[in-house]
C-alpha positions, 0 to 999 in steps of 0.5 A: 595513507590507508591504515594497512599501508601505514602499519606496513611501512612502520613495521617493515621500515628496513625493507625498501620495497615495503616502504615504496609499496606503502608510499604508492598507496598515499594520496592527497586531496587538493582544492583548486581555487581556479576550478573551484573543485577538489582533486585527488592526487594518487601516485599510481596515476599521472593525472589526478581524479576530479570530484564533481558535485551536482546538486538537485534542489528539487529532489533535495539530493546531492551527488559526489562523483570521483571521475578521471578523464582517461576513463569513460566511467567514474570510479565512485559515486556518493548520493546523499538525500535531504533526509540524511540517508544516501548510498555509494557506488563503486565500479570495481572494473575501473578500480582493477585497472589502477595499480593500487591495493587500497584505491577503493578505500581512498576513493570512499574516504575522499567522497566522504571528506568532500561531502562533509566539507560541503555540508559544513560550508553550505549549511543553511537553516531550514526555510521558514514560511510566514503563516497565511493572512487572516481573513477579514472581519466581515467574512468571520462575522458572516461565518459566525452568523451561518453557524449560529443559524444552522444550530438554532432549533425551530420554534413551535407555535401552540397550535403546532404543538397541539397538532403534533400531540394529537398525531402522536396519540393517533400513531400510538393507537394505530401501533397498539392495534396493529400489535394486537392484530398481529399477535391474534393472527399468530395465535390463530395460525399456530397449530399443534404439530403431529408426532413424527411416527404419525406423520411418517405413517400418513406419508407411507399410506399416501404413497401406497394408495398412489401406487395401487391406483397406478397399478389398477390403471395400468391393469385396466388399460391392458385389459381394454387393449386385449378386448380391442384386439380380440374384437378386431380379430373376431370382426375381421372373420365375420 
């Protein structure tokens, strides 16, 4: 019996209507050996609810559903994962058709009780797997030889050492000569910069010179054109 209904029955024990209402909220969870399932017997319904359990080992998930043969939809559904988390679904449309104030509380308590009992009865220790077999000794010996061969440093003969020393000396001389040539070229290329005022005056002078040259060219072209026109006019008269 839900706690509010029990409190109402205790506080209003002299009221037969209140006692009848509280008794209408009392439900029983029954186990049927023949069907191997739980049933929820509720006074509001003529036939009991059935609790179905579906396990999905591949997904480590178990679903507990509270359903009734007269309803196409289930009233409540509890889903539990292998990690311990889960969720519960309640269909309020189905619950509203049942003449009971605390049918949702009863449904939730029923699914939790069934899930808890199922967990205790079917609990088993986690699966343990044997470690992989060790490789044969021959394979390990071959790996050791390969690893030691990779880490060995090549030995150099005296002749090779002399040649390498000479090559290093020649390389050092070439680098020094290149450095000295590069430094000298840089010194020769570096030129003192002129002051800003002088550079500005030079740029202005160059611009004025170009402008004067362009004006003189245009005047010369205009004068030449006038002379050509006069020559044509005079030549046409004579």
